[in-house]
N, C-alpha and C positions, 0 to 999 in steps of 0.2 A: 316291540318289547318281548323279552322272553318270559316264559311261564313263571319263573321264580320272582321276577320283578312285579308282575301282575298280582301274584298271590300275596306278596309283601304289601302292596298298596291296599288290597282288600282287607287284610288282617289289621293294618294300621287304621283304616277307615272305620272298621268295626269298633276298635278300642276307643278311638277319638269320639265317634258317635255315641257310644255308650256313656262315656264320661260327660259329654256335653248335655245329653238328654237327662241323665240322672241328677244333674245340678239344677234343673229348671224347677222353679217353685210351682205350686198348683195354680197360683193366680196368673202365671204367664202361660200355662199349658194350653188354654183354649185359644188365645190369639195366635200362638205358634202353630196349633193344629189347623187353624183357618188358613194361614200362610202355606202350610204344607199341602192342604187340599188344593190350593190354587196351582202349586207346582205340579201336583199329580194330574191335574186337569191338562196342563201343558204336555206332560208326558203322554197322556192318553191321546191327545191330538197328534203328537209325533208318531206314536205307534200306529195310529190309523193311516197316517200318510205313508209310512213305510209299508204297511200291509197293502195299500192301494197300488204301490209301485213295484211290488214284488213280482219277479218274473219266474224264478225257480221255485218248485214246489216246497222244498225244505225251508227256504226263506219265508215263503208265505205262511207255513206252519208255525215258524218261530215268531213271526210278526203277529199272527192271530193269537198265539199264546200270550204275547206281550200285551195285546189289547185286552184280553180277558183278565190278566193279572192286574193291569193298570185300572181297569174298571172296578174290580173287587177292592183294590186299595183305595180308590177314590170314594166309593160308596161306604166302605168301612170307616174311612176318616170322617165322613159327614155324620155317620151314626154315632161315633164316639164323641164328636164335637157336640151333637145334639144332647147326648146324655150328660156331658159335662155342663152344658148350659142349664139343663134342668136342675142341677144341684144348686145353682145360684139363684133360681127363681123362687117365687113365693111357695110356701108349703100348701098342699091341698088339704082341704078340710076333711075331717073324719066323718064317717057316716053317723046316723042317729044312734044314740046310746040309750039303753033302757033306763027308766027311772031308778035311782038308788045304786047305779053301777058307774064306775069310773071309765069303763071302756078299755082299760089297759090291764094287761096281765103280766105277771113276773115271768121272765124267760126261763124255760125249763122247769117250771114249778107245777106243771100239770093243770094250768088254767086258774090258779089262785089269783084273786084280785090284789092289786097293789094297795098298801095301806094309805 
């Protein structure tokens, strides 16, 4: 393929990916992230296999860069998924509150208590 065709495919993939991801509701985001994490794990295994079979130094450098980027992507996906799952979990109890105080303040009010 020539360079114009490859660039056209990349640009179209970016637009289609943006449209698809922007239409996903928040309830479906966490299951889709879990599926994406599984795919990224497969990509990481593939990058490790390519790095292990690399003969030329430049190919080894590119393969090791792919391993590093795939690892960052995989770990970041798990971190984001964990934070999303915390949003759906039970709320943590607040610490002890002094007698006669509600424990909550008005935002930006300099520490005034809520009525």
